[in-house]
N, C-alpha and C positions, 0 to 999 in steps of 0.2 A: 086708365084715364088718359094717359099721355098718348096712347095709340089712337084713341077716338079724336083727340085734339088734332093729331097729325092727319087723320083721315078727313076731318072737316076742312082743314087748311088746304089739303090737296084737292078736294072736291070743289072748293071755291076758288082754286087757282091763286092761293095766297101763300105767303111764307109762314112757317110755323112761328108761334110766339116764344120760341126759345132758340138759342144758337149752340154752337159746338161747345162754348165755354160753360153753358148751363149743363150740357150733357156730361162733360168731364167732371164738373163740380159735384153733380149728383153721384157720379161713379166713385168719387173719392171719399164719400162719407164712411163707408164700411172700413176701408183700410186705416183711416185716421182714428176711427173709434177703436179698432183692434189694437192700434199702437197705444192709445190711451189706457185701455184695459190692461194691456201687457205691462204698462208702466205703473200699475196699481192706481189708476185714475189721474195720473199726471196729465196736465193739459198738453196738447200737441198742436203746434201751429198748423193752421189749415192753409194749403197751398193756394196762392193767387195766380191762377192760370192766365189771367188777363194782364198781369203785370201792372195793375192799377187802372187799366182802361175801363173797368166796370163803373168807375166813378163818373165818367163822362158819356157813357152810352145813353142814347135817348130813351126815355121811358115809353113803354107801350101803353096805349090807351085801350085797355080791355074793358069790355062792358059785361 
């Protein structure tokens, strides 16, 4: 699905609706889950790659 969204954005000469922070966040899900499972289900802090900037990023108006 993400590849089709990228292809559409490129075809329409637009930026994709995600940024590098979205990409690294989605890549961190497995290692964080593995750490939690290794800790017998203990919660693991999820890294904030944006250092809090996600709170002030403009929202995308997706239809």
